[in-house]
C-alpha positions, -999 to 999 in steps of 0.1 A, spaced: 0 0 0 16 33 -11 18 61 14 0 85 -10 -28 60 -16 -35 50 20 -57 69 44 -49 67 80 -70 77 110 -52 89 141 -71 89 174 -57 112 201 -44 147 203 -15 145 228 22 147 223 27 113 207 -4 116 185 9 150 173 44 135 166 28 107 146 7 130 126 38 151 118 56 119 106 26 110 84 23 145 69 60 145 60 55 111 44 25 122 23 1 99 41 -34 112 40 -44 117 76 -79 119 92 -72 132 127 -97 128 156 -93 157 180 -118 157 208 -105 189 224 -122 220 209 -93 243 217 -67 219 201 -90 213 171 -93 251 165 -55 257 169 -46 229 144 -71 242 119 -62 278 122 -25 278 130 -12 244 120 -1 238 156 -13 219 187 -17 246 213 -14 221 242 12 196 231 44 199 211 34 236 206 66 244 185 59 217 159 45 230 126 20 207 110 12 206 73 -26 203 74 -30 205 36 -35 167 35 -54 163 67 -90 160 76 -97 172 111 -128 163 131 -142 158 166 -164 130 153 -146 97 156 -168 78 132 -162 104 105 -125 100 110 -125 62 111 -151 53 85 -131 57 53 -96 49 68 -76 18 58 -55 21 90 -64 33 124 -37 45 148 -46 45 185 -25 72 202 -46 83 232 -36 78 268 -44 43 278 -63 55 308 -89 71 284 -91 43 259 -127 35 267 -137 72 268 -121 80 234 -137 49 218 -171 50 235 -188 69 206 -172 46 180 -198 26 160 -178 20 128 -164 -16 128 -126 -20 131 -125 -57 121 -118 -49 85 -90 -24 92 -54 -24 101 -52 -12 137 -19 1 152 -15 7 189 10 34 197 -1 33 234 21 22 262 -3 14 290 -31 -6 306 -68 -1 301 -80 6 337 -105 -19 351 -99 -44 324 -64 -55 334 -56 -58 297 -30 -41 275 -45 -17 249 -38 -42 221 -54 -70 241 -85 -49 248 -89 -38 212 -86 -73 199 -112 -86 223 -136 -56 223 -137 -49 186 -131 -84 171 -99 -74 154 -80 -104 140 -46 -106 155 -28 -105 121 -44 -71 115 -30 -57 147 4 -40 150 23 -21 177 46 8 173 69 12 203 105 19 214 126 44 234 111 74 216 98 104 235 74 125 214 93 157 222 125 144 205 106 129 175 89 163 171 123 180 170 135 155 143 161 139 166 173 104 157 149 79 173 144 41 170 110 25 167 100 -12 168 71 -23 147 55 -54 163 30 -79 147 25 -114 136 22 -106 99 55 -97 82 37 -80 53 18 -58 77 49 -49 96 66 -38 64 36 -16 55 35 0 90 73 6 89 69 23 55 45 47 70 68 57 99 101 58 80 119 92 81 156 102 79 155 106 117 136 73 124 152 39 124 128 9 123 132 -27 136 107 -55 137 94 -80 162 68 -107 165 67 -105 203 34 -86 208 30 -96 245 66 -91 255 71 -58 238 38 -44 250 43 -54 286 78 -41 285 63 -8 274 38 -10 303 62 -21 330 89 4 323 65 31 335 63 15 369 101 14 372 104 50 360 81 59 389 104 41 413 134 60 398 117 93 402 108 85 438 144 76 446 157 108 430 132 128 449 142 112 482 179 120 475 193 87 464 223 91 441 234 77 407 250 46 422 217 34 436 197 45 406 219 23 384 213 -7 407 176 1 408 173 1 370 194 -30 366 171 -49 390 141 -35 372 153 -50 340 158 -84 356 123 -81 373 107 -73 339 124 -103 323 112 -126 351 77 -114 347 76 -119 309 93 -153 311 68 -166 336 36 -151 322 43 -155 284 74 -176 277 89 -168 242 122 -164 225 130 -127 231 161 -106 237 152 -82 265 184 -63 259 169 -50 227 158 -13 225 121 -21 226 127 -36 261 158 -23 278 161 9 257 125 19 265 132 13 302 163 34 302 149 64 284 118 64 306 138 62 337 164 89 328 148 113 304 137 149 313 106 142 292 95 112 312 61 118 327 64 88 349 98 98 363 84 133 370 53 118 388 76 97 410 99 126 416 70 146 430 60 118 453 95 114 465 97 151 472 66 150 495 36 153 472 7 130 481 -3 107 453 -35 126 446 -17 160 447 9 147 422 -19 134 399 -37 168 400 -4 187 394 5 166 363 -7 181 330 -4 147 313 -12 111 323 15 91 341 7 56 327 26 39 355 0 48 380 -25 24 364 1 -1 353 12 -6 389 -22 -20 400 -27 -41 368 7 -58 370 1 -67 407 -33 -81 399 -19 -102 371 10 -114 392 -15 -128 418 -18 -157 394 19 -162 389 37 -152 421 68 -137 403 93 -121 426 87 -83 419 100 -63 448 102 -30 429 67 -32 413 54 -43 447 70 -13 465 56 11 439 21 -4 443 23 -1 481 32 36 479 5 44 452 -24 23 465 -18 13 501 -6 46 515 28 34 524 56 60 530 79 65 500 109 68 523 100 36 541 91 18 509 124 27 492 144 19 524 130 -15 525 136 -20 488 173 -12 492 177 -44 512 162 -66 484 182 -54 454 214 -70 442 
């Protein structure tokens, strides 16, 4: 499918959705963009910029159809890209009546659907009867802010159908984007979910005054913990040192653009969980992931001291200082 012939719907209007639309516009992909927020919709239409996210990125709207009606956007699209926060997946898709089963669906979301204890891809496949071979993921250590600036970034396209992976990769290729491929839908998606939990832990540790030596140990143990969880819950041949696993964990733990690190940092500095959630202008996906992963792990009993400590602080009212102090005795 040629870029110029395909029509792609993008659902979401945040930083990552905006960066994806920028890539597609540069590649000549015809984009139908669902923007629920009236202020953002008006600013993109009138100024070619998202007034809330990636405000400095110029968008070529000449090949775009913009609408606040999700069915108008999705109806004639060959491909639908989900790029909303995972916490609002149901809210964004609630008005959708157009079937998705005959379309290619790409999830660019790194998170859990609250209340479902399912990844976004898992939820979409189940809720909208999407055949697995028509489902793809786009993931990797790639903050939207740097993609918007055209800085070199690496993405991984994940799916069971190699032809589909090639088509999706073609849509995302840019001089500043490198693409790799994977068939490990479960592993890659859960790595993208779990790294948010660990970035929260890193932020808490930094906020509490722990230094670089401890942070390195914390992230090393997080990588091992993530590997144990995936090996136990969905055994497969996978290299968890690859960028879609370890790279995503590292960038989310260290980057100035990481929402989850920032959320943890606020808690480490004394904010209550609720105060930090109110203060954040964007969703910290790790908040929801922490509960989901603990619920899933009730069935498996994987040793997960870091994820358990984060859950205790976020959901059981445990002291961040006490929780991290106890954690220091469990790391190697």
